[in-house]
C-alpha positions in Angstrom: 208.6 -35.8 -46.9 212.0 -37.1 -48.2 215.0 -35.0 -48.8 217.0 -35.1 -52.0 220.7 -35.5 -51.5 221.6 -34.3 -55.1 219.1 -31.7 -56.3 220.8 -31.1 -59.6 220.7 -34.9 -60.5 217.0 -34.7 -59.5 216.4 -31.8 -61.9 218.2 -33.6 -64.7 216.3 -36.8 -64.1 213.0 -35.0 -64.2 213.9 -33.2 -67.4 215.2 -36.5 -69.0 212.0 -38.4 -68.0 209.8 -35.6 -69.2 211.7 -35.5 -72.5 211.4 -39.2 -73.0 207.7 -39.2 -72.2 207.2 -36.2 -74.5 205.7 -34.0 -71.8 205.2 -30.4 -72.6 205.5 -29.0 -69.0 207.9 -30.3 -66.4 207.7 -29.1 -62.8 210.7 -29.1 -60.5 211.2 -27.7 -57.0 212.7 -24.2 -57.1 216.3 -23.2 -56.2 218.5 -20.5 -57.7 220.9 -23.0 -59.0 218.2 -25.0 -60.8 216.8 -21.8 -62.2 220.2 -20.9 -63.6 220.5 -24.4 -65.2 217.1 -23.9 -66.8 218.2 -20.5 -68.1 221.3 -22.1 -69.8 219.0 -24.8 -71.3 216.8 -22.1 -72.7 219.7 -20.0 -74.0 221.2 -23.0 -75.7 217.9 -23.9 -77.3 217.1 -27.2 -75.5 213.9 -26.0 -73.9 211.3 -23.5 -75.1 210.9 -21.5 -71.9 210.9 -21.7 -68.1 209.2 -19.7 -65.4 209.4 -19.6 -61.6 206.0 -20.2 -60.0 205.9 -18.7 -56.5 202.1 -18.9 -56.1 202.2 -22.5 -54.8 202.9 -23.4 -51.2 206.4 -24.5 -52.3 207.9 -22.5 -55.1 208.6 -24.5 -58.3 210.0 -24.1 -61.8 207.9 -24.8 -64.8 210.0 -25.9 -67.7 208.4 -26.0 -71.1 209.9 -28.8 -73.2 210.8 -28.1 -76.9 209.2 -30.8 -79.1 210.0 -31.0 -82.8 208.6 -33.9 -84.9 207.2 -35.6 -81.9 210.6 -35.8 -80.2 212.4 -33.6 -77.7 215.3 -31.3 -78.4 217.1 -33.0 -75.5 218.5 -36.3 -76.5 220.6 -36.9 -73.4 221.6 -35.5 -70.0 224.5 -36.6 -67.8 225.5 -35.5 -64.3 229.3 -35.3 -64.2 230.3 -33.9 -60.8 228.3 -35.4 -58.0 228.4 -35.2 -54.2 230.5 -38.3 -53.8 233.0 -37.3 -56.5 233.4 -33.7 -57.5 235.0 -32.9 -60.9 236.7 -29.6 -61.4 238.2 -28.4 -64.7 240.4 -25.4 -65.7 239.5 -23.0 -68.5 241.7 -25.0 -71.0 240.3 -28.4 -69.9 236.6 -27.7 -70.5 235.4 -30.6 -72.6 233.5 -30.4 -75.9 230.3 -32.4 -75.7 229.5 -34.5 -78.9 232.1 -32.6 -80.9 230.5 -29.2 -80.1 226.9 -30.3 -80.7 226.2 -30.5 -76.9 226.9 -28.2 -74.0 228.8 -28.6 -70.7 227.3 -26.7 -67.7 229.8 -25.3 -65.2 229.6 -23.7 -61.8 232.3 -21.0 -61.8 233.2 -18.2 -59.5 231.1 -15.9 -61.7 228.0 -18.1 -61.5 226.7 -21.0 -63.5 227.4 -20.8 -67.2 227.8 -23.0 -70.3 231.2 -24.4 -71.3 231.5 -22.0 -74.3 230.8 -19.0 -72.2 233.3 -20.1 -69.5 235.9 -20.7 -72.1 235.4 -17.2 -73.6 235.8 -15.6 -70.1 238.7 -18.0 -69.3 237.1 -19.4 -66.2 237.2 -22.9 -64.9 235.1 -24.5 -62.2 233.0 -27.5 -61.2 231.7 -29.5 -64.2 228.0 -30.0 -63.3 226.5 -31.7 -66.4 226.5 -32.5 -70.1 223.5 -31.9 -72.3 223.1 -33.0 -75.9 
């Protein structure tokens, strides 16, 4: 069994590959942080649903991809802050992704949230990923 050094990048790669392959269901190993990122993707409308499956030997998250006209709602995903180079932003420095069409995902002191939500609450934090 191999260990993943960057579990968030692994989640994003699995979602990206599933979206490109037009898969309906994508399975990723469970962690609270990955479940929160899946919640943000659902709230922003990039995926249809997600659920935590604890019946298996190893808990996992089942992400249901949103397909419209034989293409995924997710066009692109990019990991910004990584273990080798962390990227932090203040509340005023939160970037707009694709001129507001995409979403930035941040890890703040109040939990993981989208860039819009963090801006409203005037919170900065670690810039995890961009989704568009």
